[in-house]
N, C-alpha and C positions, 0 to 999 in steps of 0.2 A: 940805466936811466930810467926816470920815472916822471910822470907828469900828474898834475892834479894834487891838491893839498890834502894833508891827513887831518886838519883841524876841523871842528864842528862848523857847518855852515851857520852863519849869523842870521840867516833868514831861510827857515824851513819851507821845504815845498811839499806839495802832494799831487798825486796822480788822481784826478777826478773824473775821467772818462776814457773809455776804450771803445774801439771799433774795428771790425774785420769784415773784409768780403768773404765769400766762399771761396776756398782754396781749390783750384782746378789744375788739371794737367796743362791745358790750353784754354784760356778764357776767350770768348768770342768778342771781347771789348778791348780797346787800347788801354795802355798804363794808366794814362791820365784820368779815364774814367773809373779805373780802380781806385786810385789815390782819393778821388773826390768822393767815392762812395764810403770808404773807411774813414775819412776825416769827418763826413757829415754824421756818420754813425757814432764817432767819439764825441762830437760836440752834442748830439742829441741825448747820449749817454749822461753826459755832464749836466744837462740841462742848460746849455749855453748856446748861443747864436754866434754866427761869423762876425757880427758887430762887436762881440765881446773880446775877439782875438786881437792881440797886439804883438804876437810873437809866432813865427812859424819856423820850424826846422824840418827839412826835407832831405835826409841823407840819400846821396846817389842820384840827385837832380842836378840839372844846371840851374843856374840863377834865372834864367829865362822860363824854364819849367816851373820853378818856385813861385814866380810872379804870376805865371798863368793859372797855377793853383790857387793862388790867392784871389785872383780876379774872378775865377769860376765859382769860388767859395762865397764871393760877395764881401771880401774884406775891402773896406772903402776908407782906411785910415793908414797912417805911417805904422810900420811895424818892425820889430826886430826880427831878423831873418838870418838863417844859415843853411847853406846847401852843403856842397863839399862831399867827401867820400873817405872814409876810413873803415870800408868794408863791414865785417860783421861786428866790429866793435862800436860802430856809430850809434846804434840805437840804445845800447846799454849805457854809453857814456853821456847820451843827450841831456839827462837831468842835471848833470852838473853844469853844462853851459846854460839851460835854463834857469837854474838856481841863481848863477852868477849874474845873468840878465835881470831877473827878478829883483835881486838884491840891490843891483846898481840903478833900478828905476827905469830900466830900458823896456821892460815889459811886465804885464800883470798876469796874463793868460797866454800860455805858450802850447801851441800845437806841434807834436812830432808825428810825422807820417813817413811810412816806408813801403814801397812797393816792387814787385819784380814781375817780369813777364819773360823770364828766362825759358819756361816751357815753350813759349811761342817764338821768341827771338833767336834762341841759341841751338835750333834744330840742326844736327849735322856741324855744329861749330864749337864742340867742346874743346876747351883749352885755348882757344884763339888768343885771349887776352894774354896769356902767359907767353904764347909763341911770339908776340910782339915785343917781348923785353928782350934788349940786346944781350944781356947776361945769360939769361935762360937759353936763347936761341944760339948762343955761341958755346956755351960751357955745361949746359944739362941736357938739352934736347938731342944733340949728336950722341950721346953716350946712354939714351934710352930712360932717362930720368924725367918722365913727361907723360901725361898731364897730372891733374890734381891726384886722382886715385893712386898714382905711382908715387908721388911724394909722400903721401901719408901712409901708404902700405910700408914704404921704407921705414918710417918711423915707428910703426906698429911692429914690425919685425926686429927692429933694434931693441925696442921694449922687452919683446919676448926673449930675445938673446941675453939680455943684461938681467932680467928679473924673473924669468919663467912664466911670464904671462902666457895663457893658453888661448887657442881658438874658442874654447867652451866658454871662456870668461867674457871675450868679444860677443860670443852668441847670447850670454845672459843679458847683456844690455840690449841686443836687438830685440830679444823675446820680450823684455819687460816693456820697452817703449811700444812695441805693437800691441800689448795687452792694454796698456794705457790709452792708445789710440782708438782702441775698440770702445772705449767709453766716452770718446769725443765725437760730438756731432759733426765738427768740421774737420775731421782727418781724412786725408786722401786714402789712407790705408785702414780705415775703419773696419772694412769688411774683409781683411786679409790677415787672419790669424796666423801666428808662426809658433812652432815648437822649436825646441832645441834640436832635436832630430831632423827636422826639416831644414833648419838652418845649415847643419853640418853636411847635410846632403847637397847643398847648392854648390855649383861649380865656382872655382876661383875666377874672380875677374883680375886681381892684381894681387898675388898671394901675399899676406893671408886674408885678403878681403874678398868677399862674397857680395852679392847684389845687396842683401840686407844689412852690410856694414856701411852702405853708402847713403847719403842723403838724398832727397827727392829733388826733382827738377820741375817746377810748377810756376804758375801764375797766381797773383794775389796781392793785397795790400793790407796793412794794419795801421792803427793810429792811437795815439793817447794825448791827453790834455793835462797840462800842469799849471798849478797856480800856487799861491801861497797858503799855508796851513790855515791860516786865519780865515781867508776867504772861502776855502774848501769847505768848512764847517756848515756853511750857508747853502750849499748846492746839493744836488739831486742824491748822489750816491755817498755812501760811507768813504771817507778820504783814505787813501793807502799812502802812507808817509815814506818820503825818500829819506832813509837813515843815513846812508853813506855811498859814496861813488869814488871809485878809484880807476885811474887810467894808466897803463903802463906801456912802455915801449922796449923792445929788446935792444940791448947795447950793441948787438953785432948786426943790425941791419935786417933788410927784409928776406934776404934768401937763405932758407935753412941750410942749404948745402955749404953755406960759409961759416956756419956757427960752431963753436968749440963745444957746446952742450947741445947736441942734436936734438934732444927731447924737450928742453925747457921752452915753456911758452912765457909770455909776458905777464901771465897771471900771476907769477911770484912777485910781481911788483904791484899789479892793480889790486889783488886781494887784500894785502896787508894795510894798504891806504884806505880802502873802504871800511874794513873792519875797524881800524883806528878811529875814522871819522864817526862811525855809528858807537863806538865804545862797547863793540860785541866781539865774540870768538866764534870760530866755525861750529863750535857746540851749541850755539844759541840758535842755529838756523833749523827751521822745520822742514823745509824743502828747497830744492835748488832746480834752477832750469839753465842747462848749460848749453853751449854751442856744440852741437853734435853733427858736425859736417861728416864725420866717420865715427865709428864705435870707439875706435882707440883714443879719440880725443876727449871722450868722457873720462877715461882713467887718467890722462895726462892732467887734465884740469882739476880733477879732485886732488890729485897729489899736489899740484902747484898752489892751489888755493888753502891747502892745510887740513882737509878732511881726512887724509891719511898721509903716511909717509911715502917718500920716493921708492917706488918698486912695490908698494903695498896695494896699488890700485886694483890690480887683477883679482887678487882674493876679496878686496873690498865690495866690489860689485856683484859678488856671488851671493847665494843663499838667500835671494829675495830681499836683500838690504836696500837695494835702490828702487824697489817696485812700491806701488801704492800699499799701504800697511807695513812697509819696512821701516828700518831706522831712519833712512834718509831718502824719501821719495825724489827721483830725480825726472824731471821732465813728464809731469803728470798728464799732459795732452798728447804725449807722443813725440814730441820735439820735431826736430828737422828730418830725422830718420823716418818717422811714421805719420806725423800730422802734415807738415809742409815746410819747406825751405824758406824761410823768410828773414835770414840774417839777424835772427833774435827777436824780431817784433812779435812773433807769435808767442814767443816765451815771455815777453813783458805782459801782454794781454792776460796770458794764462797766470801770471804771478799775481796780477791784480784781482782776478776772478777768485783765486784760492784764499786771498787775504780779505776779500769781501765776504768770504763764506758762500759763494755762488758758483762753485764748480761742479755741483750735481753729484753724479755717482762717482766722480774721481776726486771729491773733495778730500784734502789732506786733513786729518783730525787736528783740531786745536792748533791750526796754522796761525802764527803770529809774526813770524820773520820768514821772508823768502829771499832768495838770491838769484839774480839773472846774470849770466856771464855772456860776453861778446868777445869774438876772437876774429883777428884778420891777420895772419902771418906774423909780422913783428910787432902787432899790437893786441892789446887785450882790454877789456873793461869788466869791472865788477860792481853790480849795484845791488845795494841792500834796501828792501822794501819792508815796511811794517803795517801792521793792522792798526787802523785809526790815527 
């Protein structure tokens, strides 16, 4: 089952402003303060003011929080709005909804803002969300399949058994992203270099995963502003055009334990739709920013999005292919494994910087097209962005 159309958008849009807070293990400020800081930074980057906004998307917030955000920003007009939550797929799919709103005349300038305070709020409470789900509480947790790291470790082990993927190949991902983070001024693990030997020496947390296979837990926020391509040409920053967006949903529901294909992600639906909308193929992409909650998910998404065949992801990530300077750089800022866990918001901001040519020492050479992926269990989103 798929969602989102594959035809070209009749009204093209662009990302014209981005903003991020500092990423911290535990921030000394409430989440709303982080959201406001990121939103104001994105507006300033675009050369816009709050009075110019007539659309706000804030995944993960309640509508009460969204309206508090608008009020504190200084939005004093009727505006298109969307809160809601579809996890890590929400940010990457947001431009599709924004494009439809702009095309329908519901908005002209749309802010998307996403923040997390999980470093502060979830201390000692790992997995509580899943523990409250009746299906998991009844049929998974009693048998030891809990929490997140165990789910994904099982998927990684399955990939190893079927296709010969190795721990060293998982380690190659962790090492590459740590090297990228060393070049990012806003990466939590910037000063924590990692070699493959050090990776392999780490103890298991849930075999085959070690600590370096797992995403970070932190506080922070990011935001970006979207408007029509025509209006974008008159604004402060070089526009980054939305070329294609695809959203996909697994036909077999939320729970991986009930799926006939244990390894498939909904990227098998979202990526073809995004590429069809853009009129592009995987070979046209200069870099990708993937949803890397665990190292194995980098391999699974590369396979499901068509960058390599099923079972070929392990060898694909080796030999420096996904590192800066490689054939397909992945997560140039360090991603969620080494920069910060932001449910793909940091990856959108990094992709925009890359396509502006403003990524400094981690700039991907001749970057013209970038891909952002978002993932949330049964859902996946693919966003294709282009320079100018």
